[in-house]
Each structure stands twice: as C-alpha cells, then as structure tokens.
C-alpha positions as CSV (number, residue, x, y, z in Angstrom):
1,M,-2.5,-0.8,5.8
2,S,-1.4,-3.6,3.6
3,L,-0.3,-6.8,5.6
4,R,2.7,-6.8,3.4
5,I,3.8,-3.3,4.7
6,D,5.1,-3.7,8.4
7,E,3.8,-1.0,10.9
8,S,7.3,0.2,11.9
9,W,8.1,1.1,8.2
10,I,7.6,4.5,7.0
11,V,5.8,5.1,3.7
12,L,7.8,7.8,1.7
13,A,5.8,7.9,-1.4
14,S,2.9,6.2,-3.3
15,I,3.5,6.6,-6.7
16,E,0.2,5.6,-9.2
17,N,0.1,5.0,-12.8
18,E,-1.8,7.2,-15.3
19,Q,-5.0,4.9,-15.0
20,H,-4.9,5.1,-11.2
21,D,-5.4,1.4,-10.9
22,R,-1.8,0.3,-9.7
23,C,0.6,1.9,-7.3
24,V,4.1,1.4,-6.0
25,D,4.9,2.2,-2.2
26,L,8.5,3.0,-1.4
27,F,9.1,2.5,2.2
28,A,12.3,3.1,4.8
29,R,12.7,0.5,7.6
30,P,14.0,1.0,11.0
31,G,17.3,-0.6,10.2
32,G,18.2,1.8,7.4
33,T,17.1,-0.1,4.6
34,F,14.4,1.0,1.8
35,G,12.1,-1.3,-0.1
36,F,8.8,-1.2,-2.4
37,E,5.7,-3.0,-2.7
38,A,3.5,-2.9,-6.0
39,F,-0.4,-2.7,-5.3
40,R,-3.4,-3.0,-7.6
41,R,-6.3,-0.8,-6.8
42,D,-8.9,-3.4,-7.2
43,R,-7.3,-5.8,-4.6
44,A,-6.8,-2.8,-2.4
45,M,-10.6,-1.9,-2.6
46,H,-11.7,-5.4,-2.1
47,A,-9.5,-5.8,1.1
48,A,-10.7,-2.5,2.1
49,R,-14.3,-3.3,1.5
50,R,-13.8,-6.5,3.6
51,A,-12.0,-4.5,6.6
52,V,-14.5,-1.4,6.8
53,P,-18.2,-2.6,6.7
54,W,-19.5,0.7,5.9
55,L,-17.3,1.1,2.8
56,T,-19.5,-1.5,0.9
C-alpha cells in the first residue's frame, strides 16, 4: 500500500487510464470524508520491487 494512503482509509475504486500506466484511487476516511490519490504505474512498480525482494 502507498504511504500516501493511510491504513484506516478504505479504497473504494482504483481507476486506470487506457494505457494502464496511471491510476486514481478513490477512498473513504473513517471520519466520513473522501479523497483521491493519483499514481503512476512505473513508480508503483519501483516501490514494489524495493519492498518485495523476489519481485525483481
């Protein structure tokens, strides 16, 4: 999970673009508010490879 999304937030949807290299996660916070974060797949893969040794 991204460090930009708190573990207490619930991801409601993850929407990708047609090229599948960017996405937006829509989430709900415990206090009843909502938010979103945009991500690039290349950064996500880089972070995942650093965090999961066997993924490389």
